[in-house]
mmCIF file of the C-alpha atoms, coordinates in Angstrom:
data_MODEL
# 
_entry.id   MODEL 
# 
loop_
_atom_site.group_PDB 
_atom_site.id 
_atom_site.type_symbol 
_atom_site.label_atom_id 
_atom_site.label_alt_id 
_atom_site.label_comp_id 
_atom_site.label_asym_id 
_atom_site.label_entity_id 
_atom_site.label_seq_id 
_atom_site.pdbx_PDB_ins_code 
_atom_site.Cartn_x 
_atom_site.Cartn_y 
_atom_site.Cartn_z 
_atom_site.occupancy 
_atom_site.B_iso_or_equiv 
_atom_site.pdbx_formal_charge 
_atom_site.auth_seq_id 
_atom_site.auth_comp_id 
_atom_site.auth_asym_id 
_atom_site.auth_atom_id 
_atom_site.pdbx_PDB_model_num 
ATOM 1   C CA . UNK A 1 1   ? 19.960  44.437  -14.952 1.00 0.00 ? 1   UNK A CA 1 
ATOM 2   C CA . UNK A 1 2   ? 21.120  45.370  -11.256 1.00 0.00 ? 2   UNK A CA 1 
ATOM 3   C CA . UNK A 1 3   ? 19.805  44.381  -8.433  1.00 0.00 ? 3   UNK A CA 1 
ATOM 4   C CA . UNK A 1 4   ? 17.486  41.307  -7.271  1.00 0.00 ? 4   UNK A CA 1 
ATOM 5   C CA . UNK A 1 5   ? 15.486  38.633  -9.095  1.00 0.00 ? 5   UNK A CA 1 
ATOM 6   C CA . UNK A 1 6   ? 11.387  39.344  -8.943  1.00 0.00 ? 6   UNK A CA 1 
ATOM 7   C CA . UNK A 1 7   ? 9.607   37.247  -6.327  1.00 0.00 ? 7   UNK A CA 1 
ATOM 8   C CA . UNK A 1 8   ? 8.075   35.363  -9.604  1.00 0.00 ? 8   UNK A CA 1 
ATOM 9   C CA . UNK A 1 9   ? 11.990  33.937  -10.619 1.00 0.00 ? 9   UNK A CA 1 
ATOM 10  C CA . UNK A 1 10  ? 13.483  32.764  -7.124  1.00 0.00 ? 10  UNK A CA 1 
ATOM 11  C CA . UNK A 1 11  ? 12.278  29.447  -6.509  1.00 0.00 ? 11  UNK A CA 1 
ATOM 12  C CA . UNK A 1 12  ? 13.354  28.347  -2.592  1.00 0.00 ? 12  UNK A CA 1 
ATOM 13  C CA . UNK A 1 13  ? 13.919  25.202  -0.699  1.00 0.00 ? 13  UNK A CA 1 
ATOM 14  C CA . UNK A 1 14  ? 10.319  24.353  -0.996  1.00 0.00 ? 14  UNK A CA 1 
ATOM 15  C CA . UNK A 1 15  ? 9.040   26.135  -3.930  1.00 0.00 ? 15  UNK A CA 1 
ATOM 16  C CA . UNK A 1 16  ? 11.768  23.915  -5.289  1.00 0.00 ? 16  UNK A CA 1 
ATOM 17  C CA . UNK A 1 17  ? 10.664  20.761  -4.602  1.00 0.00 ? 17  UNK A CA 1 
ATOM 18  C CA . UNK A 1 18  ? 6.922   21.131  -5.089  1.00 0.00 ? 18  UNK A CA 1 
ATOM 19  C CA . UNK A 1 19  ? 8.055   22.205  -8.715  1.00 0.00 ? 19  UNK A CA 1 
ATOM 20  C CA . UNK A 1 20  ? 9.971   18.827  -9.329  1.00 0.00 ? 20  UNK A CA 1 
ATOM 21  C CA . UNK A 1 21  ? 7.337   17.491  -7.956  1.00 0.00 ? 21  UNK A CA 1 
ATOM 22  C CA . UNK A 1 22  ? 5.090   18.735  -9.997  1.00 0.00 ? 22  UNK A CA 1 
ATOM 23  C CA . UNK A 1 23  ? 7.648   17.483  -12.798 1.00 0.00 ? 23  UNK A CA 1 
ATOM 24  C CA . UNK A 1 24  ? 7.878   14.271  -11.799 1.00 0.00 ? 24  UNK A CA 1 
ATOM 25  C CA . UNK A 1 25  ? 4.433   12.734  -11.109 1.00 0.00 ? 25  UNK A CA 1 
ATOM 26  C CA . UNK A 1 26  ? 5.691   13.642  -7.687  1.00 0.00 ? 26  UNK A CA 1 
ATOM 27  C CA . UNK A 1 27  ? 8.907   13.079  -5.506  1.00 0.00 ? 27  UNK A CA 1 
ATOM 28  C CA . UNK A 1 28  ? 10.499  9.723   -5.346  1.00 0.00 ? 28  UNK A CA 1 
ATOM 29  C CA . UNK A 1 29  ? 8.116   8.598   -1.600  1.00 0.00 ? 29  UNK A CA 1 
ATOM 30  C CA . UNK A 1 30  ? 4.825   9.924   -3.702  1.00 0.00 ? 30  UNK A CA 1 
ATOM 31  C CA . UNK A 1 31  ? 5.413   7.599   -6.395  1.00 0.00 ? 31  UNK A CA 1 
ATOM 32  C CA . UNK A 1 32  ? 6.432   4.899   -4.214  1.00 0.00 ? 32  UNK A CA 1 
ATOM 33  C CA . UNK A 1 33  ? 3.065   5.615   -1.442  1.00 0.00 ? 33  UNK A CA 1 
ATOM 34  C CA . UNK A 1 34  ? 0.679   5.567   -4.927  1.00 0.00 ? 34  UNK A CA 1 
ATOM 35  C CA . UNK A 1 35  ? 2.485   2.297   -5.871  1.00 0.00 ? 35  UNK A CA 1 
ATOM 36  C CA . UNK A 1 36  ? 1.322   0.909   -3.361  1.00 0.00 ? 36  UNK A CA 1 
ATOM 37  C CA . UNK A 1 37  ? -2.391  1.780   -3.352  1.00 0.00 ? 37  UNK A CA 1 
ATOM 38  C CA . UNK A 1 38  ? -1.739  1.014   -6.057  1.00 0.00 ? 38  UNK A CA 1 
ATOM 39  C CA . UNK A 1 39  ? -1.011  -2.910  -5.687  1.00 0.00 ? 39  UNK A CA 1 
ATOM 40  C CA . UNK A 1 40  ? -3.184  -2.787  -2.152  1.00 0.00 ? 40  UNK A CA 1 
ATOM 41  C CA . UNK A 1 41  ? -6.224  -2.317  -5.129  1.00 0.00 ? 41  UNK A CA 1 
ATOM 42  C CA . UNK A 1 42  ? -4.519  -5.351  -6.641  1.00 0.00 ? 42  UNK A CA 1 
ATOM 43  C CA . UNK A 1 43  ? -4.190  -7.799  -4.167  1.00 0.00 ? 43  UNK A CA 1 
ATOM 44  C CA . UNK A 1 44  ? -7.317  -6.173  -2.781  1.00 0.00 ? 44  UNK A CA 1 
ATOM 45  C CA . UNK A 1 45  ? -9.016  -7.402  -6.295  1.00 0.00 ? 45  UNK A CA 1 
ATOM 46  C CA . UNK A 1 46  ? -7.635  -10.497 -6.920  1.00 0.00 ? 46  UNK A CA 1 
ATOM 47  C CA . UNK A 1 47  ? -7.872  -12.583 -3.840  1.00 0.00 ? 47  UNK A CA 1 
ATOM 48  C CA . UNK A 1 48  ? -11.936 -11.684 -4.124  1.00 0.00 ? 48  UNK A CA 1 
ATOM 49  C CA . UNK A 1 49  ? -11.758 -12.651 -7.051  1.00 0.00 ? 49  UNK A CA 1 
ATOM 50  C CA . UNK A 1 50  ? -10.634 -16.757 -5.993  1.00 0.00 ? 50  UNK A CA 1 
ATOM 51  C CA . UNK A 1 51  ? -12.791 -16.483 -2.945  1.00 0.00 ? 51  UNK A CA 1 
ATOM 52  C CA . UNK A 1 52  ? -16.739 -15.526 -5.260  1.00 0.00 ? 52  UNK A CA 1 
ATOM 53  C CA . UNK A 1 53  ? -15.267 -18.382 -7.681  1.00 0.00 ? 53  UNK A CA 1 
ATOM 54  C CA . UNK A 1 54  ? -14.224 -21.100 -5.275  1.00 0.00 ? 54  UNK A CA 1 
ATOM 55  C CA . UNK A 1 55  ? -17.709 -20.268 -3.512  1.00 0.00 ? 55  UNK A CA 1 
ATOM 56  C CA . UNK A 1 56  ? -19.557 -21.253 -6.450  1.00 0.00 ? 56  UNK A CA 1 
ATOM 57  C CA . UNK A 1 57  ? -17.212 -24.438 -6.799  1.00 0.00 ? 57  UNK A CA 1 
ATOM 58  C CA . UNK A 1 58  ? -17.066 -26.122 -3.775  1.00 0.00 ? 58  UNK A CA 1 
ATOM 59  C CA . UNK A 1 59  ? -20.445 -26.832 -1.185  1.00 0.00 ? 59  UNK A CA 1 
ATOM 60  C CA . UNK A 1 60  ? -19.330 -27.716 1.251   1.00 0.00 ? 60  UNK A CA 1 
ATOM 61  C CA . UNK A 1 61  ? -18.474 -25.356 4.690   1.00 0.00 ? 61  UNK A CA 1 
ATOM 62  C CA . UNK A 1 62  ? -15.151 -27.101 5.869   1.00 0.00 ? 62  UNK A CA 1 
ATOM 63  C CA . UNK A 1 63  ? -13.786 -27.983 2.031   1.00 0.00 ? 63  UNK A CA 1 
ATOM 64  C CA . UNK A 1 64  ? -13.742 -24.731 1.289   1.00 0.00 ? 64  UNK A CA 1 
ATOM 65  C CA . UNK A 1 65  ? -11.904 -22.854 3.828   1.00 0.00 ? 65  UNK A CA 1 
ATOM 66  C CA . UNK A 1 66  ? -9.306  -25.684 3.550   1.00 0.00 ? 66  UNK A CA 1 
ATOM 67  C CA . UNK A 1 67  ? -8.615  -24.353 -0.377  1.00 0.00 ? 67  UNK A CA 1 
ATOM 68  C CA . UNK A 1 68  ? -9.165  -21.179 0.408   1.00 0.00 ? 68  UNK A CA 1 
ATOM 69  C CA . UNK A 1 69  ? -6.235  -21.474 3.142   1.00 0.00 ? 69  UNK A CA 1 
ATOM 70  C CA . UNK A 1 70  ? -4.782  -23.364 0.480   1.00 0.00 ? 70  UNK A CA 1 
ATOM 71  C CA . UNK A 1 71  ? -5.441  -20.350 -1.506  1.00 0.00 ? 71  UNK A CA 1 
ATOM 72  C CA . UNK A 1 72  ? -4.315  -17.453 0.567   1.00 0.00 ? 72  UNK A CA 1 
ATOM 73  C CA . UNK A 1 73  ? -1.283  -19.585 0.992   1.00 0.00 ? 73  UNK A CA 1 
ATOM 74  C CA . UNK A 1 74  ? -0.248  -19.456 -1.893  1.00 0.00 ? 74  UNK A CA 1 
ATOM 75  C CA . UNK A 1 75  ? -0.355  -15.559 -2.072  1.00 0.00 ? 75  UNK A CA 1 
ATOM 76  C CA . UNK A 1 76  ? 2.509   -13.969 -3.456  1.00 0.00 ? 76  UNK A CA 1 
ATOM 77  C CA . UNK A 1 77  ? 2.707   -10.792 -2.048  1.00 0.00 ? 77  UNK A CA 1 
ATOM 78  C CA . UNK A 1 78  ? 6.442   -10.236 -2.884  1.00 0.00 ? 78  UNK A CA 1 
ATOM 79  C CA . UNK A 1 79  ? 5.585   -6.689  -5.056  1.00 0.00 ? 79  UNK A CA 1 
ATOM 80  C CA . UNK A 1 80  ? 3.825   -4.809  -2.085  1.00 0.00 ? 80  UNK A CA 1 
ATOM 81  C CA . UNK A 1 81  ? 6.476   -6.119  0.467   1.00 0.00 ? 81  UNK A CA 1 
ATOM 82  C CA . UNK A 1 82  ? 9.625   -4.677  -1.771  1.00 0.00 ? 82  UNK A CA 1 
ATOM 83  C CA . UNK A 1 83  ? 7.864   -1.550  -2.141  1.00 0.00 ? 83  UNK A CA 1 
ATOM 84  C CA . UNK A 1 84  ? 7.241   -1.611  1.968   1.00 0.00 ? 84  UNK A CA 1 
ATOM 85  C CA . UNK A 1 85  ? 10.309  -2.786  2.435   1.00 0.00 ? 85  UNK A CA 1 
ATOM 86  C CA . UNK A 1 86  ? 11.445  0.777   0.515   1.00 0.00 ? 86  UNK A CA 1 
ATOM 87  C CA . UNK A 1 87  ? 9.381   2.623   1.902   1.00 0.00 ? 87  UNK A CA 1 
ATOM 88  C CA . UNK A 1 88  ? 9.958   1.996   5.560   1.00 0.00 ? 88  UNK A CA 1 
ATOM 89  C CA . UNK A 1 89  ? 13.640  2.363   4.474   1.00 0.00 ? 89  UNK A CA 1 
ATOM 90  C CA . UNK A 1 90  ? 13.727  5.130   2.719   1.00 0.00 ? 90  UNK A CA 1 
ATOM 91  C CA . UNK A 1 91  ? 10.062  7.986   3.735   1.00 0.00 ? 91  UNK A CA 1 
ATOM 92  C CA . UNK A 1 92  ? 11.531  9.277   6.571   1.00 0.00 ? 92  UNK A CA 1 
ATOM 93  C CA . UNK A 1 93  ? 14.659  11.190  5.216   1.00 0.00 ? 93  UNK A CA 1 
ATOM 94  C CA . UNK A 1 94  ? 13.149  11.495  1.730   1.00 0.00 ? 94  UNK A CA 1 
ATOM 95  C CA . UNK A 1 95  ? 9.128   13.703  3.542   1.00 0.00 ? 95  UNK A CA 1 
ATOM 96  C CA . UNK A 1 96  ? 11.994  14.744  5.620   1.00 0.00 ? 96  UNK A CA 1 
ATOM 97  C CA . UNK A 1 97  ? 10.038  13.378  8.369   1.00 0.00 ? 97  UNK A CA 1 
ATOM 98  C CA . UNK A 1 98  ? 11.462  15.169  12.164  1.00 0.00 ? 98  UNK A CA 1 
ATOM 99  C CA . UNK A 1 99  ? 12.776  13.700  14.106  1.00 0.00 ? 99  UNK A CA 1 
ATOM 100 C CA . UNK A 1 100 ? 12.573  13.659  19.037  1.00 0.00 ? 100 UNK A CA 1 
ATOM 101 C CA . UNK A 1 101 ? 15.724  15.663  19.646  1.00 0.00 ? 101 UNK A CA 1 
ATOM 102 C CA . UNK A 1 102 ? 15.153  13.705  22.962  1.00 0.00 ? 102 UNK A CA 1 
ATOM 103 C CA . UNK A 1 103 ? 15.247  10.332  21.170  1.00 0.00 ? 103 UNK A CA 1 
ATOM 104 C CA . UNK A 1 104 ? 17.052  11.024  18.537  1.00 0.00 ? 104 UNK A CA 1 
ATOM 105 C CA . UNK A 1 105 ? 14.542  8.927   16.300  1.00 0.00 ? 105 UNK A CA 1 
ATOM 106 C CA . UNK A 1 106 ? 11.254  10.381  14.372  1.00 0.00 ? 106 UNK A CA 1 
ATOM 107 C CA . UNK A 1 107 ? 8.944   12.333  15.962  1.00 0.00 ? 107 UNK A CA 1 
ATOM 108 C CA . UNK A 1 108 ? 5.488   9.761   14.498  1.00 0.00 ? 108 UNK A CA 1 
ATOM 109 C CA . UNK A 1 109 ? 6.185   6.519   12.642  1.00 0.00 ? 109 UNK A CA 1 
ATOM 110 C CA . UNK A 1 110 ? 4.936   5.552   8.709   1.00 0.00 ? 110 UNK A CA 1 
ATOM 111 C CA . UNK A 1 111 ? 6.142   2.085   9.080   1.00 0.00 ? 111 UNK A CA 1 
ATOM 112 C CA . UNK A 1 112 ? 3.683   -0.240  7.578   1.00 0.00 ? 112 UNK A CA 1 
ATOM 113 C CA . UNK A 1 113 ? 4.145   -4.291  8.226   1.00 0.00 ? 113 UNK A CA 1 
ATOM 114 C CA . UNK A 1 114 ? 3.872   -6.789  5.300   1.00 0.00 ? 114 UNK A CA 1 
ATOM 115 C CA . UNK A 1 115 ? 1.061   -7.765  3.963   1.00 0.00 ? 115 UNK A CA 1 
ATOM 116 C CA . UNK A 1 116 ? 0.916   -11.637 3.742   1.00 0.00 ? 116 UNK A CA 1 
ATOM 117 C CA . UNK A 1 117 ? -1.947  -13.962 3.387   1.00 0.00 ? 117 UNK A CA 1 
ATOM 118 C CA . UNK A 1 118 ? -3.300  -12.679 7.243   1.00 0.00 ? 118 UNK A CA 1 
ATOM 119 C CA . UNK A 1 119 ? -3.889  -9.506  5.732   1.00 0.00 ? 119 UNK A CA 1 
ATOM 120 C CA . UNK A 1 120 ? -6.312  -11.458 3.366   1.00 0.00 ? 120 UNK A CA 1 
ATOM 121 C CA . UNK A 1 121 ? -7.656  -14.086 5.616   1.00 0.00 ? 121 UNK A CA 1 
ATOM 122 C CA . UNK A 1 122 ? -9.369  -10.518 7.633   1.00 0.00 ? 122 UNK A CA 1 
ATOM 123 C CA . UNK A 1 123 ? -10.661 -9.265  4.283   1.00 0.00 ? 123 UNK A CA 1 
ATOM 124 C CA . UNK A 1 124 ? -12.202 -12.113 3.468   1.00 0.00 ? 124 UNK A CA 1 
ATOM 125 C CA . UNK A 1 125 ? -11.868 -14.881 5.517   1.00 0.00 ? 125 UNK A CA 1 
ATOM 126 C CA . UNK A 1 126 ? -12.675 -18.811 5.158   1.00 0.00 ? 126 UNK A CA 1 
ATOM 127 C CA . UNK A 1 127 ? -16.339 -18.482 5.144   1.00 0.00 ? 127 UNK A CA 1 
ATOM 128 C CA . UNK A 1 128 ? -18.437 -20.689 2.350   1.00 0.00 ? 128 UNK A CA 1 
ATOM 129 C CA . UNK A 1 129 ? -21.630 -18.231 3.993   1.00 0.00 ? 129 UNK A CA 1 
ATOM 130 C CA . UNK A 1 130 ? -19.246 -14.480 3.933   1.00 0.00 ? 130 UNK A CA 1 
ATOM 131 C CA . UNK A 1 131 ? -18.559 -15.498 0.722   1.00 0.00 ? 131 UNK A CA 1 
ATOM 132 C CA . UNK A 1 132 ? -22.260 -15.882 -0.809  1.00 0.00 ? 132 UNK A CA 1 
ATOM 133 C CA . UNK A 1 133 ? -23.219 -13.112 1.347   1.00 0.00 ? 133 UNK A CA 1 
ATOM 134 C CA . UNK A 1 134 ? -21.027 -11.024 -0.567  1.00 0.00 ? 134 UNK A CA 1 
ATOM 135 C CA . UNK A 1 135 ? -21.202 -12.351 -3.558  1.00 0.00 ? 135 UNK A CA 1 
ATOM 136 C CA . UNK A 1 136 ? -25.266 -11.929 -3.343  1.00 0.00 ? 136 UNK A CA 1 
ATOM 137 C CA . UNK A 1 137 ? -24.869 -8.043  -2.184  1.00 0.00 ? 137 UNK A CA 1 
ATOM 138 C CA . UNK A 1 138 ? -22.457 -7.463  -5.896  1.00 0.00 ? 138 UNK A CA 1 
# 
């Protein structure tokens, strides 16, 4: 066989990336973003269950607020924060984010903030009334 390969057998850089992504269930940054999303769902579901359970067990608004803050202070975000740290460190390189020639930095920001107690309290406030209202909605 002489001459160039048929078009269907040639793989350029873009096609090779797509091929590998399909074979490997996505490239490293894609798998990591999926893992972050899965962890975020878990980190929403578990506190919500605890929030509602605490609302059933406590009758006083002030006692609920104190107890809920204690629960959220002890919540562990180690798994998702480890994934976010890797994401922040490697995403720009792995996803080939363009750099600005003027500044030498990346043209867009993809940095994610680590999760902590404030993240839970923003979604599930230390309010007995709100916890009971949410229970009635579902």
